[in-house]
C-alpha positions in Angstrom: 11.7 -4.5 227.9 10.9 -5.0 224.0 10.2 -1.6 222.5 7.5 -0.3 221.0 7.0 -0.1 217.7 5.7 3.3 216.0 2.7 3.2 213.5 0.9 4.6 211.6 -3.0 5.1 210.7 -2.2 3.6 207.3 0.3 1.1 206.5 1.8 -2.1 204.2 2.5 -5.4 205.7 3.5 -8.5 204.2 1.2 -11.9 205.0 3.9 -14.7 204.0 1.9 -17.8 205.1 -0.5 -16.3 202.8 2.0 -15.6 200.4 0.6 -11.6 200.0 3.5 -8.9 199.8 3.0 -5.2 200.5 -0.6 -5.3 201.4 -2.1 -1.8 202.5 -4.3 -2.4 206.0 -5.6 0.6 208.4 -4.4 0.5 212.1 -7.5 0.2 214.2 -6.2 0.8 218.2 -9.7 -0.4 219.1 -10.0 -3.4 217.2 -10.1 -6.8 219.3 -8.9 -8.9 216.0 -7.3 -8.2 212.8 -10.2 -8.3 209.9 -9.2 -9.0 206.2 -11.8 -8.4 203.1 -12.7 -11.0 201.2 -14.6 -12.3 198.4 -16.4 -15.7 197.7 -15.5 -17.9 201.4 -16.2 -21.4 201.0 -15.9 -23.8 204.0 -15.0 -27.4 203.5 -13.0 -29.9 205.3 -9.7 -31.5 205.3 -8.2 -34.2 207.2 -11.0 -33.9 209.5 -10.5 -30.2 210.2 -12.6 -27.0 208.5 -11.2 -24.6 206.2 -11.8 -22.2 204.1 -11.1 -20.5 200.8 -11.5 -17.4 199.8 -10.5 -14.7 196.7 -8.5 -11.6 198.0 -7.7 -8.4 196.4 -3.8 -7.4 197.5 -3.0 -4.6 195.7 -5.7 -1.5 196.0 -4.1 -0.4 192.8 -5.1 -3.3 190.8 -8.5 -4.7 191.7 -8.5 -6.5 189.1 -5.9 -8.6 190.6 -7.0 -11.5 192.1 -6.0 -14.6 194.1 -7.2 -17.3 196.2 -6.0 -18.3 199.8 -6.9 -21.1 202.0 -6.3 -21.6 205.7 -7.6 -23.5 208.4 -10.6 -22.6 210.5 -8.7 -21.7 214.5 -12.3 -20.3 215.6 -15.5 -18.4 215.3 -16.3 -15.2 216.1 -19.3 -12.4 216.4 -17.5 -9.2 215.2 -19.9 -5.9 216.0 -19.3 -4.4 212.3 -18.2 -0.4 212.6 -21.8 -0.3 211.1 -23.2 -1.7 213.8 -24.4 -4.6 213.2 -22.9 -8.0 214.0 -21.7 -10.4 211.9 -20.2 -14.5 212.9 -16.9 -14.3 211.1 -14.4 -17.5 210.6 -10.8 -16.8 212.4 -7.9 -18.0 211.2 -4.4 -17.3 211.8 -1.1 -16.7 210.0 1.7 -14.9 210.0 2.3 -10.8 209.6 5.2 -9.1 209.0 5.6 -5.1 210.1 8.9 -2.9 210.3 10.9 -5.7 210.0 9.3 -7.9 213.3 6.8 -10.7 212.5 4.3 -11.8 214.6 1.5 -14.4 214.5 -2.0 -13.0 214.5 -5.7 -14.3 214.4 -7.5 -12.4 211.4 -11.5 -12.6 210.9 -13.0 -13.2 207.4 -15.2 -10.8 205.9 -17.3 -9.3 202.8 -17.2 -6.0 202.7 -19.0 -5.7 199.4 
């Protein structure tokens, strides 16, 4: 049996598929899926598959820094936000590195501005 990893409520992780390192994250043990705050979500079709383009502010200490990324859409989810409102979100799959371990995870994209 694999040992469990102890994590805090705030951590830093890498999303290597998205070329993002040192992303500050808030751990929510009650969430079904991870979510990522992004801006300018645009849907497009590439090779008959649905994709999204979006902007991320990967550095909480430099909010002027913006990177644009693209991901294949793997689904849609209805998510109840912390304010109690329901929102339909795009779901992407990417790898995450935390504490020297790597997993493939599902992430919903949302614009919280």
